[in-house]
All heavy atoms as TSV, in Angstrom:
chain	resi	resn	atom	element	x	y	z
A	1	MET	N	N	-32.539	36.959	17.790
A	1	MET	CA	C	-31.726	37.912	17.063
A	1	MET	C	C	-31.717	39.268	17.768
A	1	MET	O	O	-30.653	39.853	17.967
A	1	MET	CB	C	-32.254	38.052	15.636
A	1	MET	CG	C	-31.395	38.925	14.783
A	1	MET	SD	S	-31.966	38.814	13.080
A	1	MET	CE	C	-31.744	40.461	12.594
A	2	ILE	N	N	-32.874	39.750	18.140
A	2	ILE	CA	C	-32.953	41.049	18.817
A	2	ILE	C	C	-32.253	40.976	20.167
A	2	ILE	O	O	-31.508	41.883	20.538
A	2	ILE	CB	C	-34.412	41.510	18.961
A	2	ILE	CG1	C	-35.004	41.780	17.576
A	2	ILE	CG2	C	-34.503	42.762	19.824
A	2	ILE	CD1	C	-36.472	42.073	17.565
A	3	ARG	N	N	-32.461	39.883	20.891
A	3	ARG	CA	C	-31.807	39.697	22.182
A	3	ARG	C	C	-30.284	39.783	22.007
A	3	ARG	O	O	-29.605	40.455	22.766
A	3	ARG	CB	C	-32.186	38.349	22.790
A	3	ARG	CG	C	-31.492	38.032	24.103
A	3	ARG	CD	C	-31.795	36.618	24.576
A	3	ARG	NE	N	-33.211	36.312	24.582
A	3	ARG	CZ	C	-34.047	36.632	25.560
A	3	ARG	NH1	N	-33.607	37.255	26.621
A	3	ARG	NH2	N	-35.319	36.330	25.477
A	4	GLY	N	N	-29.763	39.100	21.014
A	4	GLY	CA	C	-28.327	39.119	20.751
A	4	GLY	C	C	-27.816	40.503	20.418
A	4	GLY	O	O	-26.733	40.902	20.873
A	5	GLU	N	N	-28.594	41.253	19.636
A	5	GLU	CA	C	-28.195	42.619	19.283
A	5	GLU	C	C	-28.154	43.519	20.511
A	5	GLU	O	O	-27.271	44.353	20.646
A	5	GLU	CB	C	-29.145	43.187	18.234
A	5	GLU	CG	C	-29.004	42.526	16.880
A	5	GLU	CD	C	-30.016	43.022	15.874
A	5	GLU	OE1	O	-30.976	43.730	16.253
A	5	GLU	OE2	O	-29.854	42.701	14.677
A	6	ILE	N	N	-29.108	43.332	21.410
A	6	ILE	CA	C	-29.139	44.139	22.636
A	6	ILE	C	C	-27.956	43.774	23.530
A	6	ILE	O	O	-27.223	44.649	23.990
A	6	ILE	CB	C	-30.472	43.945	23.392
A	6	ILE	CG1	C	-31.631	44.519	22.582
A	6	ILE	CG2	C	-30.403	44.591	24.772
A	6	ILE	CD1	C	-33.009	44.188	23.126
A	7	LEU	N	N	-27.759	42.468	23.755
A	7	LEU	CA	C	-26.706	42.028	24.661
A	7	LEU	C	C	-25.304	42.333	24.130
A	7	LEU	O	O	-24.388	42.577	24.908
A	7	LEU	CB	C	-26.848	40.530	24.946
A	7	LEU	CG	C	-28.104	40.141	25.726
A	7	LEU	CD1	C	-28.219	38.629	25.850
A	7	LEU	CD2	C	-28.138	40.812	27.093
A	8	SER	N	N	-25.154	42.357	22.802
A	8	SER	CA	C	-23.841	42.652	22.219
A	8	SER	C	C	-23.565	44.154	22.147
A	8	SER	O	O	-22.452	44.563	21.853
A	8	SER	CB	C	-23.743	42.062	20.813
A	8	SER	OG	O	-24.596	42.767	19.914
A	9	GLY	N	N	-24.602	44.960	22.413
A	9	GLY	CA	C	-24.432	46.409	22.344
A	9	GLY	C	C	-24.703	46.994	20.977
A	9	GLY	O	O	-24.543	48.194	20.769
A	10	ASN	N	N	-25.129	46.151	20.022
A	10	ASN	CA	C	-25.456	46.666	18.691
A	10	ASN	C	C	-26.727	47.505	18.700
A	10	ASN	O	O	-26.932	48.323	17.813
A	10	ASN	CB	C	-25.591	45.532	17.679
A	10	ASN	CG	C	-24.254	44.913	17.333
A	10	ASN	OD1	O	-23.208	45.539	17.455
A	10	ASN	ND2	N	-24.286	43.660	16.913
A	11	ARG	N	N	-27.572	47.284	19.676
A	11	ARG	CA	C	-28.755	48.140	19.883
A	11	ARG	C	C	-28.514	48.885	21.183
A	11	ARG	O	O	-28.301	48.294	22.221
A	11	ARG	CB	C	-30.033	47.318	19.944
A	11	ARG	CG	C	-30.407	46.752	18.588
A	11	ARG	CD	C	-31.835	46.277	18.600
A	11	ARG	NE	N	-32.195	45.698	17.324
A	11	ARG	CZ	C	-32.890	46.348	16.395
A	11	ARG	NH1	N	-33.319	47.570	16.621
A	11	ARG	NH2	N	-33.176	45.765	15.258
A	12	LYS	N	N	-28.563	50.185	21.107
A	12	LYS	CA	C	-28.224	51.055	22.231
A	12	LYS	C	C	-29.438	51.359	23.102
A	12	LYS	O	O	-30.575	51.340	22.627
A	12	LYS	CB	C	-27.637	52.373	21.715
A	12	LYS	CG	C	-26.435	52.194	20.806
A	12	LYS	CD	C	-25.288	51.582	21.542
A	12	LYS	CE	C	-24.078	51.422	20.633
A	12	LYS	NZ	N	-23.146	50.448	21.087
A	13	PRO	N	N	-29.207	51.667	24.381
A	13	PRO	CA	C	-30.314	52.047	25.262
A	13	PRO	C	C	-31.124	53.199	24.657
A	13	PRO	O	O	-30.558	54.149	24.122
A	13	PRO	CB	C	-29.603	52.500	26.544
A	13	PRO	CG	C	-28.327	51.728	26.542
A	13	PRO	CD	C	-27.926	51.654	25.088
A	14	GLY	N	N	-32.432	53.040	24.723
A	14	GLY	CA	C	-33.331	54.050	24.179
A	14	GLY	C	C	-33.652	53.857	22.713
A	14	GLY	O	O	-34.555	54.502	22.189
A	15	GLU	N	N	-32.934	52.959	22.042
A	15	GLU	CA	C	-33.190	52.704	20.619
A	15	GLU	C	C	-34.496	51.943	20.471
A	15	GLU	O	O	-34.766	50.984	21.189
A	15	GLU	CB	C	-32.042	51.900	20.023
A	15	GLU	CG	C	-32.190	51.635	18.545
A	15	GLU	CD	C	-31.002	50.873	17.964
A	15	GLU	OE1	O	-29.902	50.909	18.558
A	15	GLU	OE2	O	-31.196	50.239	16.914
A	16	ARG	N	N	-35.301	52.377	19.526
A	16	ARG	CA	C	-36.585	51.727	19.290
A	16	ARG	C	C	-36.346	50.388	18.609
A	16	ARG	O	O	-35.505	50.268	17.724
A	16	ARG	CB	C	-37.457	52.618	18.411
A	16	ARG	CG	C	-38.857	52.113	18.280
A	16	ARG	CD	C	-39.737	53.123	17.609
A	16	ARG	NE	N	-41.101	52.664	17.709
A	16	ARG	CZ	C	-42.049	53.015	16.881
A	16	ARG	NH1	N	-41.794	53.861	15.921
A	16	ARG	NH2	N	-43.251	52.542	17.039
A	17	ILE	N	N	-37.110	49.381	19.030
A	17	ILE	CA	C	-37.008	48.083	18.387
A	17	ILE	C	C	-38.252	47.871	17.523
A	17	ILE	O	O	-39.267	48.554	17.706
A	17	ILE	CB	C	-36.836	46.947	19.410
A	17	ILE	CG1	C	-38.045	46.823	20.317
A	17	ILE	CG2	C	-35.562	47.136	20.212
A	17	ILE	CD1	C	-38.036	45.543	21.106
A	18	PRO	N	N	-38.186	46.932	16.586
A	18	PRO	CA	C	-39.330	46.722	15.686
A	18	PRO	C	C	-40.603	46.367	16.447
A	18	PRO	O	O	-40.556	45.693	17.478
A	18	PRO	CB	C	-38.883	45.546	14.816
A	18	PRO	CG	C	-37.395	45.537	14.895
A	18	PRO	CD	C	-37.065	46.058	16.266
A	19	SER	N	N	-41.711	46.816	15.900
A	19	SER	CA	C	-43.021	46.496	16.477
A	19	SER	C	C	-43.384	45.049	16.145
A	19	SER	O	O	-42.719	44.386	15.338
A	19	SER	CB	C	-44.080	47.427	15.886
A	19	SER	OG	O	-44.243	47.139	14.496
A	20	VAL	N	N	-44.461	44.571	16.738
A	20	VAL	CA	C	-44.952	43.222	16.455
A	20	VAL	C	C	-45.229	43.087	14.961
A	20	VAL	O	O	-44.825	42.102	14.332
A	20	VAL	CB	C	-46.212	42.902	17.293
A	20	VAL	CG1	C	-46.894	41.632	16.815
A	20	VAL	CG2	C	-45.853	42.793	18.766
A	21	LEU	N	N	-45.868	44.064	14.364
A	21	LEU	CA	C	-46.168	44.034	12.936
A	21	LEU	C	C	-44.885	43.995	12.110
A	21	LEU	O	O	-44.771	43.231	11.143
A	21	LEU	CB	C	-47.014	45.247	12.538
A	21	LEU	CG	C	-47.406	45.348	11.071
A	21	LEU	CD1	C	-48.203	44.126	10.635
A	21	LEU	CD2	C	-48.199	46.617	10.818
A	22	GLN	N	N	-43.900	44.792	12.487
A	22	GLN	CA	C	-42.630	44.795	11.772
A	22	GLN	C	C	-41.913	43.458	11.907
A	22	GLN	O	O	-41.298	42.984	10.951
A	22	GLN	CB	C	-41.736	45.934	12.267
A	22	GLN	CG	C	-42.257	47.303	11.867
A	22	GLN	CD	C	-41.545	48.437	12.572
A	22	GLN	OE1	O	-41.159	48.321	13.737
A	22	GLN	NE2	N	-41.375	49.548	11.867
A	23	LEU	N	N	-41.986	42.840	13.087
A	23	LEU	CA	C	-41.393	41.513	13.271
A	23	LEU	C	C	-42.089	40.495	12.377
A	23	LEU	O	O	-41.433	39.634	11.773
A	23	LEU	CB	C	-41.480	41.072	14.734
A	23	LEU	CG	C	-40.609	41.823	15.734
A	23	LEU	CD1	C	-40.918	41.367	17.154
A	23	LEU	CD2	C	-39.134	41.640	15.415
A	24	ASN	N	N	-43.415	40.591	12.278
A	24	ASN	CA	C	-44.180	39.703	11.397
A	24	ASN	C	C	-43.653	39.791	9.975
A	24	ASN	O	O	-43.386	38.775	9.332
A	24	ASN	CB	C	-45.664	40.082	11.373
A	24	ASN	CG	C	-46.382	39.836	12.658
A	24	ASN	OD1	O	-45.882	39.180	13.554
A	24	ASN	ND2	N	-47.568	40.389	12.772
A	25	GLU	N	N	-43.512	41.013	9.490
A	25	GLU	CA	C	-43.095	41.233	8.112
A	25	GLU	C	C	-41.627	40.877	7.889
A	25	GLU	O	O	-41.276	40.232	6.904
A	25	GLU	CB	C	-43.344	42.687	7.719
A	25	GLU	CG	C	-44.808	43.038	7.688
A	25	GLU	CD	C	-45.064	44.532	7.522
A	25	GLU	OE1	O	-44.101	45.317	7.469
A	25	GLU	OE2	O	-46.253	44.904	7.450
A	26	GLN	N	N	-40.769	41.291	8.805
A	26	GLN	CA	C	-39.325	41.102	8.641
A	26	GLN	C	C	-38.915	39.628	8.710
A	26	GLN	O	O	-38.072	39.185	7.934
A	26	GLN	CB	C	-38.576	41.891	9.709
A	26	GLN	CG	C	-37.064	41.828	9.572
A	26	GLN	CD	C	-36.357	42.714	10.596
A	26	GLN	OE1	O	-36.981	43.441	11.361
A	26	GLN	NE2	N	-35.049	42.637	10.619
A	27	PHE	N	N	-39.508	38.876	9.640
A	27	PHE	CA	C	-39.089	37.504	9.855
A	27	PHE	C	C	-40.098	36.472	9.366
A	27	PHE	O	O	-39.851	35.271	9.444
A	27	PHE	CB	C	-38.795	37.268	11.338
A	27	PHE	CG	C	-37.654	38.103	11.848
A	27	PHE	CD1	C	-37.892	39.212	12.648
A	27	PHE	CD2	C	-36.345	37.798	11.521
A	27	PHE	CE1	C	-36.854	39.996	13.116
A	27	PHE	CE2	C	-35.288	38.572	11.969
A	27	PHE	CZ	C	-35.539	39.676	12.771
A	28	GLY	N	N	-41.244	36.926	8.899
A	28	GLY	CA	C	-42.261	36.006	8.405
A	28	GLY	C	C	-42.820	35.112	9.495
A	28	GLY	O	O	-43.104	33.937	9.262
A	29	ILE	N	N	-42.968	35.681	10.693
A	29	ILE	CA	C	-43.491	34.912	11.821
A	29	ILE	C	C	-44.928	35.322	12.111
A	29	ILE	O	O	-45.374	36.394	11.711
A	29	ILE	CB	C	-42.617	35.080	13.085
A	29	ILE	CG1	C	-42.525	36.552	13.510
A	29	ILE	CG2	C	-41.231	34.490	12.849
A	29	ILE	CD1	C	-41.747	36.790	14.796
A	30	ALA	N	N	-45.621	34.464	12.822
A	30	ALA	CA	C	-47.010	34.737	13.181
A	30	ALA	C	C	-47.090	35.841	14.232
A	30	ALA	O	O	-46.134	36.065	14.997
A	30	ALA	CB	C	-47.667	33.467	13.722
A	31	ASN	N	N	-48.231	36.499	14.274
A	31	ASN	CA	C	-48.470	37.573	15.235
A	31	ASN	C	C	-48.265	37.082	16.674
A	31	ASN	O	O	-47.638	37.759	17.482
A	31	ASN	CB	C	-49.884	38.129	15.052
A	31	ASN	CG	C	-50.143	39.348	15.887
A	31	ASN	OD1	O	-49.304	40.241	15.973
A	31	ASN	ND2	N	-51.309	39.412	16.503
A	32	VAL	N	N	-48.762	35.902	16.980
A	32	VAL	CA	C	-48.633	35.346	18.327
A	32	VAL	C	C	-47.162	35.134	18.672
A	32	VAL	O	O	-46.725	35.428	19.786
A	32	VAL	CB	C	-49.419	34.013	18.454
A	32	VAL	CG1	C	-49.123	33.317	19.766
A	32	VAL	CG2	C	-50.904	34.266	18.304
A	33	THR	N	N	-46.389	34.655	17.724
A	33	THR	CA	C	-44.959	34.433	17.954
A	33	THR	C	C	-44.252	35.755	18.204
A	33	THR	O	O	-43.434	35.867	19.128
A	33	THR	CB	C	-44.326	33.718	16.747
A	33	THR	OG1	O	-45.015	32.478	16.538
A	33	THR	CG2	C	-42.850	33.449	16.965
A	34	ALA	N	N	-44.566	36.770	17.416
A	34	ALA	CA	C	-43.952	38.085	17.600
A	34	ALA	C	C	-44.315	38.666	18.965
A	34	ALA	O	O	-43.467	39.272	19.636
A	34	ALA	CB	C	-44.388	39.030	16.478
A	35	GLN	N	N	-45.555	38.470	19.403
A	35	GLN	CA	C	-45.964	38.942	20.721
A	35	GLN	C	C	-45.200	38.226	21.823
A	35	GLN	O	O	-44.816	38.832	22.827
A	35	GLN	CB	C	-47.471	38.770	20.907
A	35	GLN	CG	C	-48.276	39.725	20.061
A	35	GLN	CD	C	-49.769	39.473	20.155
A	35	GLN	OE1	O	-50.224	38.523	20.777
A	35	GLN	NE2	N	-50.536	40.332	19.508
A	36	LYS	N	N	-44.945	36.926	21.641
A	36	LYS	CA	C	-44.170	36.157	22.626
A	36	LYS	C	C	-42.737	36.671	22.701
A	36	LYS	O	O	-42.151	36.720	23.790
A	36	LYS	CB	C	-44.189	34.670	22.278
A	36	LYS	CG	C	-45.514	34.001	22.561
A	36	LYS	CD	C	-45.467	32.528	22.209
A	36	LYS	CE	C	-46.803	31.857	22.473
A	36	LYS	NZ	N	-46.766	30.430	22.131
A	37	VAL	N	N	-42.177	37.048	21.565
A	37	VAL	CA	C	-40.820	37.616	21.535
A	37	VAL	C	C	-40.783	38.877	22.394
A	37	VAL	O	O	-39.910	39.041	23.254
A	37	VAL	CB	C	-40.384	37.931	20.089
A	37	VAL	CG1	C	-39.129	38.791	20.065
A	37	VAL	CG2	C	-40.172	36.651	19.306
A	38	MET	N	N	-41.732	39.769	22.160
A	38	MET	CA	C	-41.773	41.032	22.900
A	38	MET	C	C	-41.980	40.784	24.391
A	38	MET	O	O	-41.322	41.420	25.229
A	38	MET	CB	C	-42.881	41.930	22.352
A	38	MET	CG	C	-42.709	42.280	20.893
A	38	MET	SD	S	-41.221	43.234	20.588
A	38	MET	CE	C	-41.856	44.855	20.834
A	39	THR	N	N	-42.868	39.863	24.735
A	39	THR	CA	C	-43.139	39.544	26.132
A	39	THR	C	C	-41.884	38.997	26.814
A	39	THR	O	O	-41.564	39.389	27.947
A	39	THR	CB	C	-44.294	38.525	26.235
A	39	THR	OG1	O	-45.464	39.121	25.664
A	39	THR	CG2	C	-44.565	38.135	27.672
A	40	ALA	N	N	-41.160	38.127	26.127
A	40	ALA	CA	C	-39.936	37.546	26.703
A	40	ALA	C	C	-38.868	38.615	26.901
A	40	ALA	O	O	-38.205	38.654	27.942
A	40	ALA	CB	C	-39.421	36.426	25.806
A	41	LEU	N	N	-38.685	39.495	25.922
A	41	LEU	CA	C	-37.685	40.561	26.048
A	41	LEU	C	C	-38.037	41.500	27.201
A	41	LEU	O	O	-37.172	41.924	27.959
A	41	LEU	CB	C	-37.566	41.346	24.743
A	41	LEU	CG	C	-36.954	40.592	23.561
A	41	LEU	CD1	C	-37.087	41.416	22.282
A	41	LEU	CD2	C	-35.498	40.246	23.825
A	42	ARG	N	N	-39.324	41.800	27.338
A	42	ARG	CA	C	-39.783	42.664	28.427
A	42	ARG	C	C	-39.583	41.973	29.776
A	42	ARG	O	O	-39.090	42.586	30.727
A	42	ARG	CB	C	-41.261	43.016	28.206
A	42	ARG	CG	C	-41.726	44.236	28.924
A	42	ARG	CD	C	-43.160	44.651	28.558
A	42	ARG	NE	N	-43.327	44.904	27.135
A	42	ARG	CZ	C	-44.037	44.126	26.311
A	42	ARG	NH1	N	-44.667	43.053	26.752
A	42	ARG	NH2	N	-44.140	44.425	25.036
A	43	ALA	N	N	-39.927	40.686	29.858
A	43	ALA	CA	C	-39.783	39.929	31.103
A	43	ALA	C	C	-38.319	39.814	31.527
A	43	ALA	O	O	-38.023	39.798	32.718
A	43	ALA	CB	C	-40.397	38.542	30.939
A	44	ASP	N	N	-37.434	39.764	30.558
A	44	ASP	CA	C	-35.993	39.677	30.850
A	44	ASP	C	C	-35.368	41.027	31.159
A	44	ASP	O	O	-34.177	41.112	31.430
A	44	ASP	CB	C	-35.255	39.040	29.676
A	44	ASP	CG	C	-35.575	37.558	29.516
A	44	ASP	OD1	O	-36.133	36.960	30.466
A	44	ASP	OD2	O	-35.266	37.003	28.446
A	45	GLY	N	N	-36.190	42.081	31.102
A	45	GLY	CA	C	-35.687	43.409	31.425
A	45	GLY	C	C	-34.833	44.030	30.334
A	45	GLY	O	O	-34.093	44.981	30.596
A	46	LEU	N	N	-34.944	43.513	29.111
A	46	LEU	CA	C	-34.129	44.042	28.017
A	46	LEU	C	C	-34.800	45.204	27.293
A	46	LEU	O	O	-34.116	46.015	26.671
A	46	LEU	CB	C	-33.802	42.931	27.014
A	46	LEU	CG	C	-32.948	41.792	27.570
A	46	LEU	CD1	C	-32.787	40.696	26.527
A	46	LEU	CD2	C	-31.595	42.310	28.029
A	47	ILE	N	N	-36.129	45.261	27.371
A	47	ILE	CA	C	-36.861	46.346	26.710
A	47	ILE	C	C	-37.932	46.884	27.642
A	47	ILE	O	O	-38.281	46.258	28.639
A	47	ILE	CB	C	-37.514	45.905	25.380
A	47	ILE	CG1	C	-38.633	44.868	25.632
A	47	ILE	CG2	C	-36.469	45.371	24.404
A	47	ILE	CD1	C	-39.483	44.568	24.412
A	48	TYR	N	N	-38.431	48.057	27.302
A	48	TYR	CA	C	-39.608	48.618	27.963
A	48	TYR	C	C	-40.507	49.165	26.874
A	48	TYR	O	O	-40.055	49.456	25.766
A	48	TYR	CB	C	-39.237	49.700	28.979
A	48	TYR	CG	C	-38.576	50.919	28.372
A	48	TYR	CD1	C	-39.334	52.043	28.039
A	48	TYR	CD2	C	-37.204	50.956	28.132
A	48	TYR	CE1	C	-38.730	53.171	27.482
A	48	TYR	CE2	C	-36.598	52.073	27.586
A	48	TYR	CZ	C	-37.373	53.173	27.257
A	48	TYR	OH	O	-36.777	54.280	26.703
A	49	THR	N	N	-41.786	49.271	27.171
A	49	THR	CA	C	-42.758	49.731	26.189
A	49	THR	C	C	-43.446	50.985	26.693
A	49	THR	O	O	-43.875	51.037	27.847
A	49	THR	CB	C	-43.797	48.625	25.902
A	49	THR	OG1	O	-43.100	47.464	25.427
A	49	THR	CG2	C	-44.811	49.072	24.867
A	50	GLU	N	N	-43.511	51.965	25.835
A	50	GLU	CA	C	-44.245	53.203	26.102
A	50	GLU	C	C	-45.527	53.150	25.273
A	50	GLU	O	O	-45.443	53.136	24.042
A	50	GLU	CB	C	-43.412	54.425	25.692
A	50	GLU	CG	C	-42.174	54.655	26.524
A	50	GLU	CD	C	-42.483	55.178	27.911
A	50	GLU	OE1	O	-43.559	55.776	28.098
A	50	GLU	OE2	O	-41.653	54.965	28.800
A	51	PRO	N	N	-46.691	53.084	25.917
A	51	PRO	CA	C	-47.942	53.006	25.163
A	51	PRO	C	C	-48.047	54.127	24.119
A	51	PRO	O	O	-47.798	55.292	24.421
A	51	PRO	CB	C	-49.015	53.148	26.242
A	51	PRO	CG	C	-48.344	52.651	27.492
A	51	PRO	CD	C	-46.909	53.087	27.362
A	52	GLY	N	N	-48.380	53.720	22.912
A	52	GLY	CA	C	-48.537	54.676	21.815
A	52	GLY	C	C	-47.234	55.123	21.195
A	52	GLY	O	O	-47.236	55.844	20.204
A	53	MET	N	N	-46.102	54.710	21.755
A	53	MET	CA	C	-44.799	55.139	21.245
A	53	MET	C	C	-43.984	53.976	20.682
A	53	MET	O	O	-43.246	54.135	19.743
A	53	MET	CB	C	-43.992	55.823	22.349
A	53	MET	CG	C	-44.716	56.977	22.978
A	53	MET	SD	S	-44.122	58.614	22.658
A	53	MET	CE	C	-42.461	58.504	22.264
A	54	GLY	N	N	-44.068	52.809	21.326
A	54	GLY	CA	C	-43.309	51.653	20.882
A	54	GLY	C	C	-42.491	51.051	21.997
A	54	GLY	O	O	-42.646	51.396	23.164
A	55	SER	N	N	-41.603	50.148	21.613
A	55	SER	CA	C	-40.738	49.462	22.575
A	55	SER	C	C	-39.301	49.884	22.328
A	55	SER	O	O	-38.880	50.073	21.190
A	55	SER	CB	C	-40.874	47.950	22.423
A	55	SER	OG	O	-42.184	47.553	22.777
A	56	PHE	N	N	-38.558	49.986	23.427
A	56	PHE	CA	C	-37.210	50.539	23.375
A	56	PHE	C	C	-36.263	49.695	24.214
A	56	PHE	O	O	-36.671	49.066	25.187
A	56	PHE	CB	C	-37.220	51.980	23.914
A	56	PHE	CG	C	-38.170	52.863	23.177
A	56	PHE	CD1	C	-39.502	52.948	23.560
A	56	PHE	CD2	C	-37.741	53.612	22.086
A	56	PHE	CE1	C	-40.392	53.770	22.871
A	56	PHE	CE2	C	-38.624	54.422	21.400
A	56	PHE	CZ	C	-39.952	54.493	21.796
A	57	VAL	N	N	-34.977	49.747	23.845
A	57	VAL	CA	C	-33.955	49.030	24.590
A	57	VAL	C	C	-33.776	49.689	25.949
A	57	VAL	O	O	-33.617	50.906	26.043
A	57	VAL	CB	C	-32.617	49.029	23.816
A	57	VAL	CG1	C	-31.518	48.350	24.634
A	57	VAL	CG2	C	-32.778	48.353	22.457
A	58	ARG	N	N	-33.812	48.882	26.992
A	58	ARG	CA	C	-33.624	49.375	28.354
A	58	ARG	C	C	-32.130	49.532	28.615
A	58	ARG	O	O	-31.318	48.727	28.163
A	58	ARG	CB	C	-34.217	48.393	29.360
A	58	ARG	CG	C	-34.104	48.850	30.803
A	58	ARG	CD	C	-34.748	47.875	31.764
A	58	ARG	NE	N	-36.166	47.697	31.546
A	58	ARG	CZ	C	-37.119	48.560	31.933
A	58	ARG	NH1	N	-36.794	49.669	32.536
A	58	ARG	NH2	N	-38.385	48.302	31.711
A	59	ASP	N	N	-31.771	50.554	29.353
A	59	ASP	CA	C	-30.381	50.770	29.751
A	59	ASP	C	C	-30.037	49.717	30.795
A	59	ASP	O	O	-30.573	49.732	31.897
A	59	ASP	CB	C	-30.202	52.176	30.318
A	59	ASP	CG	C	-28.768	52.518	30.640
A	59	ASP	OD1	O	-27.914	51.599	30.670
A	59	ASP	OD2	O	-28.489	53.699	30.865
A	60	GLN	N	N	-29.160	48.783	30.453
A	60	GLN	CA	C	-28.820	47.685	31.345
A	60	GLN	C	C	-28.074	48.150	32.596
A	60	GLN	O	O	-28.060	47.460	33.605
A	60	GLN	CB	C	-28.006	46.619	30.597
A	60	GLN	CG	C	-28.778	45.987	29.448
A	60	GLN	CD	C	-30.109	45.403	29.866
A	60	GLN	OE1	O	-30.153	44.509	30.701
A	60	GLN	NE2	N	-31.185	45.904	29.305
A	61	SER	N	N	-27.464	49.319	32.540
A	61	SER	CA	C	-26.765	49.835	33.738
A	61	SER	C	C	-27.774	50.240	34.825
A	61	SER	O	O	-27.414	50.360	35.977
A	61	SER	CB	C	-25.874	51.021	33.377
A	61	SER	OG	O	-26.640	52.140	32.970
A	62	GLU	N	N	-29.041	50.436	34.449
A	62	GLU	CA	C	-30.079	50.780	35.411
A	62	GLU	C	C	-30.652	49.550	36.079
A	62	GLU	O	O	-31.403	49.646	37.031
A	62	GLU	CB	C	-31.214	51.532	34.717
A	62	GLU	CG	C	-30.806	52.881	34.169
A	62	GLU	CD	C	-31.943	53.551	33.425
A	62	GLU	OE1	O	-33.023	52.938	33.279
A	62	GLU	OE2	O	-31.753	54.673	32.965
A	63	GLU	N	N	-30.312	48.362	35.590
A	63	GLU	CA	C	-30.889	47.117	36.105
A	63	GLU	C	C	-30.690	46.992	37.603
A	63	GLU	O	O	-31.617	46.663	38.327
A	63	GLU	CB	C	-30.272	45.911	35.382
A	63	GLU	CG	C	-30.903	44.595	35.765
A	63	GLU	CD	C	-32.343	44.441	35.306
A	63	GLU	OE1	O	-32.754	45.117	34.352
A	63	GLU	OE2	O	-33.050	43.658	35.934
A	64	GLY	N	N	-29.502	47.247	38.093
A	64	GLY	CA	C	-29.231	47.141	39.526
A	64	GLY	C	C	-29.982	48.177	40.336
A	64	GLY	O	O	-30.385	47.923	41.456
A	65	GLU	N	N	-30.224	49.333	39.756
A	65	GLU	CA	C	-30.939	50.397	40.450
A	65	GLU	C	C	-32.393	50.058	40.642
A	65	GLU	O	O	-33.026	50.469	41.591
A	65	GLU	CB	C	-30.810	51.715	39.666
A	65	GLU	CG	C	-29.392	52.213	39.557
A	65	GLU	CD	C	-29.266	53.383	38.602
A	65	GLU	OE1	O	-30.303	53.995	38.265
A	65	GLU	OE2	O	-28.141	53.691	38.189
A	66	ARG	N	N	-32.986	49.249	39.725
A	66	ARG	CA	C	-34.397	48.900	39.797
A	66	ARG	C	C	-34.645	47.754	40.741
A	66	ARG	O	O	-35.753	47.562	41.212
A	66	ARG	CB	C	-34.937	48.531	38.404
A	66	ARG	CG	C	-34.967	49.697	37.468
A	66	ARG	CD	C	-35.603	49.359	36.135
A	66	ARG	NE	N	-34.954	48.206	35.516
A	66	ARG	CZ	C	-35.600	47.118	35.140
A	66	ARG	NH1	N	-36.873	46.971	35.333
A	66	ARG	NH2	N	-34.962	46.119	34.557
A	67	ALA	N	N	-33.652	46.948	40.995
A	67	ALA	CA	C	-33.835	45.735	41.808
A	67	ALA	C	C	-34.038	46.072	43.277
A	67	ALA	O	O	-33.789	47.081	43.770
A	67	ALA	CB	C	-32.635	44.818	41.660
């Protein structure tokens, strides 16, 4: 769901995404599952995490600049 929102543009670059705890509560999923979601989104370059601040949508236009 989050991946789709990012790819469709419904979540804008820099927008904070739900934390692991919020994903647990919102979707009724296990902590491990929520962590896997975050890891997959990060690995796909869709989000970045700022320690102590949270996870945010990555600007996809910067993708080519990072490669």
